[in-house]
Short mmCIF file of the C-alpha atoms (twelve columns), coordinates in Angstrom:
data_MODEL
# 
_entry.id   MODEL 
# 
loop_
_atom_site.group_PDB 
_atom_site.id 
_atom_site.type_symbol 
_atom_site.label_atom_id 
_atom_site.label_alt_id 
_atom_site.label_comp_id 
_atom_site.label_asym_id 
_atom_site.label_seq_id 
_atom_site.Cartn_x 
_atom_site.Cartn_y 
_atom_site.Cartn_z 
_atom_site.pdbx_PDB_model_num 
ATOM 1  C CA . UNK A 1  11.813  -8.785  24.990  1 
ATOM 2  C CA . UNK A 2  11.456  -10.440 28.342  1 
ATOM 3  C CA . UNK A 3  7.811   -11.460 28.345  1 
ATOM 4  C CA . UNK A 4  6.354   -14.561 26.717  1 
ATOM 5  C CA . UNK A 5  4.546   -12.709 23.949  1 
ATOM 6  C CA . UNK A 6  7.679   -10.803 23.036  1 
ATOM 7  C CA . UNK A 7  9.669   -14.010 22.784  1 
ATOM 8  C CA . UNK A 8  6.963   -15.651 20.689  1 
ATOM 9  C CA . UNK A 9  6.675   -12.608 18.403  1 
ATOM 10 C CA . UNK A 10 10.442  -12.441 17.954  1 
ATOM 11 C CA . UNK A 11 10.621  -16.130 17.076  1 
ATOM 12 C CA . UNK A 12 7.487   -16.529 14.948  1 
ATOM 13 C CA . UNK A 13 6.438   -12.973 14.002  1 
ATOM 14 C CA . UNK A 14 7.408   -13.348 10.361  1 
ATOM 15 C CA . UNK A 15 4.660   -15.953 9.930   1 
ATOM 16 C CA . UNK A 16 2.236   -13.023 9.795   1 
ATOM 17 C CA . UNK A 17 3.761   -11.998 6.477   1 
ATOM 18 C CA . UNK A 18 3.033   -15.416 5.017   1 
ATOM 19 C CA . UNK A 19 -0.528  -15.300 6.347   1 
ATOM 20 C CA . UNK A 20 -0.997  -11.842 4.798   1 
ATOM 21 C CA . UNK A 21 0.093   -13.053 1.363   1 
ATOM 22 C CA . UNK A 22 -2.071  -16.168 1.532   1 
ATOM 23 C CA . UNK A 23 -5.130  -14.136 2.539   1 
ATOM 24 C CA . UNK A 24 -4.515  -11.424 -0.032  1 
ATOM 25 C CA . UNK A 25 -4.063  -14.066 -2.742  1 
ATOM 26 C CA . UNK A 26 -7.360  -15.638 -1.715  1 
ATOM 27 C CA . UNK A 27 -9.125  -12.268 -1.811  1 
ATOM 28 C CA . UNK A 28 -7.650  -11.443 -5.232  1 
ATOM 29 C CA . UNK A 29 -8.670  -14.824 -6.661  1 
ATOM 30 C CA . UNK A 30 -12.155 -14.524 -5.174  1 
ATOM 31 C CA . UNK A 31 -12.576 -10.979 -6.492  1 
ATOM 32 C CA . UNK A 32 -11.183 -11.783 -9.934  1 
ATOM 33 C CA . UNK A 33 -13.571 -14.725 -10.347 1 
ATOM 34 C CA . UNK A 34 -16.424 -12.265 -10.940 1 
ATOM 35 C CA . UNK A 35 -14.603 -10.891 -13.983 1 
ATOM 36 C CA . UNK A 36 -13.976 -14.221 -15.704 1 
ATOM 37 C CA . UNK A 37 -12.977 -13.357 -19.279 1 
ATOM 38 C CA . UNK A 38 -13.273 -9.603  -18.720 1 
ATOM 39 C CA . UNK A 39 -9.729  -8.529  -17.823 1 
ATOM 40 C CA . UNK A 40 -10.138 -4.953  -19.035 1 
ATOM 41 C CA . UNK A 41 -13.223 -4.481  -16.874 1 
ATOM 42 C CA . UNK A 42 -11.405 -5.942  -13.851 1 
ATOM 43 C CA . UNK A 43 -8.373  -3.670  -14.229 1 
ATOM 44 C CA . UNK A 44 -10.443 -0.577  -14.977 1 
ATOM 45 C CA . UNK A 45 -12.411 -1.094  -11.749 1 
ATOM 46 C CA . UNK A 46 -9.181  -1.525  -9.784  1 
ATOM 47 C CA . UNK A 47 -7.643  1.611   -11.309 1 
ATOM 48 C CA . UNK A 48 -10.766 3.658   -10.613 1 
ATOM 49 C CA . UNK A 49 -10.738 2.468   -7.000  1 
ATOM 50 C CA . UNK A 50 -7.014  2.835   -6.276  1 
ATOM 51 C CA . UNK A 51 -5.657  5.819   -8.250  1 
ATOM 52 C CA . UNK A 52 -7.812  8.581   -6.675  1 
ATOM 53 C CA . UNK A 53 -6.844  7.392   -3.187  1 
ATOM 54 C CA . UNK A 54 -3.175  7.261   -4.143  1 
ATOM 55 C CA . UNK A 55 -3.292  10.775  -5.591  1 
ATOM 56 C CA . UNK A 56 -5.131  12.097  -2.531  1 
ATOM 57 C CA . UNK A 57 -2.608  10.682  -0.047  1 
ATOM 58 C CA . UNK A 58 0.364   11.681  -2.193  1 
ATOM 59 C CA . UNK A 59 -0.981  15.245  -2.287  1 
ATOM 60 C CA . UNK A 60 -1.590  15.149  1.463   1 
ATOM 61 C CA . UNK A 61 2.014   14.054  1.970   1 
ATOM 62 C CA . UNK A 62 3.359   16.829  -0.275  1 
ATOM 63 C CA . UNK A 63 1.284   19.468  1.517   1 
ATOM 64 C CA . UNK A 64 2.274   18.196  4.967   1 
ATOM 65 C CA . UNK A 65 5.969   18.159  4.059   1 
ATOM 66 C CA . UNK A 66 5.663   21.662  2.608   1 
ATOM 67 C CA . UNK A 67 3.935   22.999  5.732   1 
ATOM 68 C CA . UNK A 68 5.977   21.054  8.301   1 
ATOM 69 C CA . UNK A 69 9.367   20.260  6.765   1 
ATOM 70 C CA . UNK A 70 10.995  19.581  10.153  1 
ATOM 71 C CA . UNK A 71 8.271   17.085  11.062  1 
ATOM 72 C CA . UNK A 72 9.021   14.875  8.092   1 
ATOM 73 C CA . UNK A 73 12.186  12.902  7.784   1 
ATOM 74 C CA . UNK A 74 13.327  10.306  5.282   1 
ATOM 75 C CA . UNK A 75 11.102  11.894  2.649   1 
ATOM 76 C CA . UNK A 76 12.329  14.106  -0.128  1 
ATOM 77 C CA . UNK A 77 11.562  14.545  -3.762  1 
ATOM 78 C CA . UNK A 78 12.609  16.371  -6.846  1 
ATOM 79 C CA . UNK A 79 10.205  17.823  -9.383  1 
ATOM 80 C CA . UNK A 80 10.532  14.980  -11.839 1 
ATOM 81 C CA . UNK A 81 10.179  12.243  -9.191  1 
ATOM 82 C CA . UNK A 82 6.963   13.828  -7.918  1 
ATOM 83 C CA . UNK A 83 5.506   13.974  -11.428 1 
ATOM 84 C CA . UNK A 84 6.515   10.363  -12.017 1 
ATOM 85 C CA . UNK A 85 4.893   9.384   -8.732  1 
ATOM 86 C CA . UNK A 86 1.581   10.842  -9.869  1 
ATOM 87 C CA . UNK A 87 1.873   9.083   -13.223 1 
# 
């Protein structure tokens, strides 16, 4: 990249990954503090929040690949891998 931002991003862009992990660790620690001593409650709330979204977007991906197979590349599955993905 010839501009200043491009040069900066190419040289120091990977710092963003470190910042992401530091921030996400802070958020996890802050969130988990509410559940002090209640690990099952913490994990059940996380599962209830994450799994339905994961299933929705996995289903959306399967439907979109089925309807537009030429529009999707680098994505394929077999029956057992799809079942395992949902589990």
